[in-house]
C-alpha positions as CSV (number, residue, x, y, z in Angstrom):
1,M,38.6,-77.3,145.8
2,S,38.6,-75.0,143.2
3,D,39.8,-71.4,143.6
4,A,36.3,-70.0,142.8
5,M,34.9,-71.9,145.8
6,I,37.5,-70.5,148.3
7,W,36.9,-66.9,146.7
8,L,33.2,-67.4,146.9
9,G,33.3,-68.6,150.5
10,L,35.6,-65.5,151.4
11,I,33.2,-63.2,149.9
12,G,30.2,-64.6,152.0
13,M,32.0,-64.6,154.9
14,M,33.0,-60.8,154.1
15,V,29.6,-60.1,153.6
16,M,28.1,-61.3,156.7
17,T,30.2,-59.8,158.6
18,L,29.6,-56.5,157.7
19,L,25.7,-56.8,157.8
20,T,25.8,-58.4,161.2
21,R,28.2,-55.5,162.4
22,S,26.8,-52.6,160.6
23,G,23.3,-53.4,161.8
24,I,24.5,-51.4,165.5
25,V,26.0,-48.6,163.0
26,V,23.3,-47.7,161.1
27,W,20.4,-48.1,163.3
28,P,18.3,-45.1,163.9
29,G,18.4,-44.6,167.4
30,P,20.2,-46.1,170.3
31,I,19.6,-49.5,171.4
32,H,18.3,-50.0,175.0
33,L,19.3,-53.6,176.0
34,P,17.8,-54.8,179.5
35,P,20.5,-55.2,182.7
36,R,20.3,-58.8,182.9
37,L,21.3,-59.2,179.3
38,Q,24.1,-56.6,179.6
39,R,25.2,-58.9,182.7
40,A,25.0,-61.9,180.6
41,L,26.7,-60.5,177.6
42,R,29.9,-59.5,179.9
43,F,30.3,-63.3,180.4
44,A,30.6,-64.2,176.4
45,P,34.5,-63.3,175.6
46,M,35.3,-65.5,178.5
47,A,33.0,-68.3,177.4
48,A,34.1,-68.6,174.0
49,I,37.4,-68.3,175.4
50,A,36.8,-71.4,177.5
51,A,35.1,-73.0,174.6
52,V,37.9,-72.7,172.6
53,I,40.7,-73.8,175.0
54,L,38.7,-76.8,177.4
55,P,38.9,-79.7,174.3
56,S,42.9,-79.0,174.6
57,L,42.8,-79.5,178.3
58,I,41.4,-82.9,178.3
59,W,42.8,-84.3,174.9
60,S,46.0,-84.2,173.7
61,P,46.8,-83.7,169.8
62,Q,47.2,-87.8,169.1
63,G,43.6,-88.1,170.8
64,D,44.9,-89.8,174.7
65,V,43.7,-88.2,177.7
66,I,46.0,-85.5,179.6
67,G,47.5,-86.0,182.9
68,L,47.0,-83.7,185.9
69,L,50.8,-82.9,185.6
70,D,50.5,-82.0,182.1
71,P,51.6,-78.1,181.7
72,R,48.3,-77.3,180.4
73,P,45.6,-77.8,182.8
74,L,48.1,-76.6,185.4
75,S,48.1,-73.5,183.7
76,A,44.4,-73.4,183.3
77,F,44.1,-73.5,187.2
78,A,46.8,-70.7,187.5
79,C,44.7,-68.9,185.0
80,L,41.2,-69.7,186.9
81,L,43.1,-68.3,190.3
82,G,44.5,-65.5,188.9
83,W,41.1,-64.2,187.3
84,W,39.2,-65.6,190.8
85,I,41.8,-63.9,192.7
86,S,42.0,-60.7,190.9
87,R,38.5,-60.3,188.4
88,Q,41.0,-59.0,185.6
89,M,41.6,-60.8,182.8
90,S,45.4,-59.5,182.2
91,V,46.6,-61.3,185.8
92,C,44.3,-64.3,184.7
93,L,46.1,-64.5,181.4
94,T,49.5,-63.7,182.5
95,A,49.3,-66.3,185.6
96,G,48.4,-68.7,183.1
97,I,51.3,-68.1,180.4
98,A,54.0,-67.9,183.0
99,V,52.9,-71.3,184.4
100,Y,52.6,-73.0,181.2
101,A,55.8,-71.5,180.2
102,L,57.7,-72.8,183.6
103,G,55.9,-76.2,182.9
104,M,57.6,-76.3,179.9
105,L,60.7,-75.3,180.7
106,A,61.1,-78.0,183.1
107,L,59.7,-80.8,180.4
């Protein structure tokens, strides 16, 4: 791939990001979303994180299926348990990272 194509791709992504994010700033009035949509948008960050993390919980980099005693599924379970008890993202992340670190040290 040539350098020109890489730069063209980067500039194109920059322009699209600028256009989509600046639309809210330059809109003439306040944007009112229905309460149901506002509630649904609160779950978007967690859904994005789950979409990124879930494949690595199921398959290893070599393509093998991961067992239940691997640190990754255990840390995901700890993360979910921490979030279910506290409903706070910081507790969720701390629990998941702590269990993952302890699991890696145990190996």
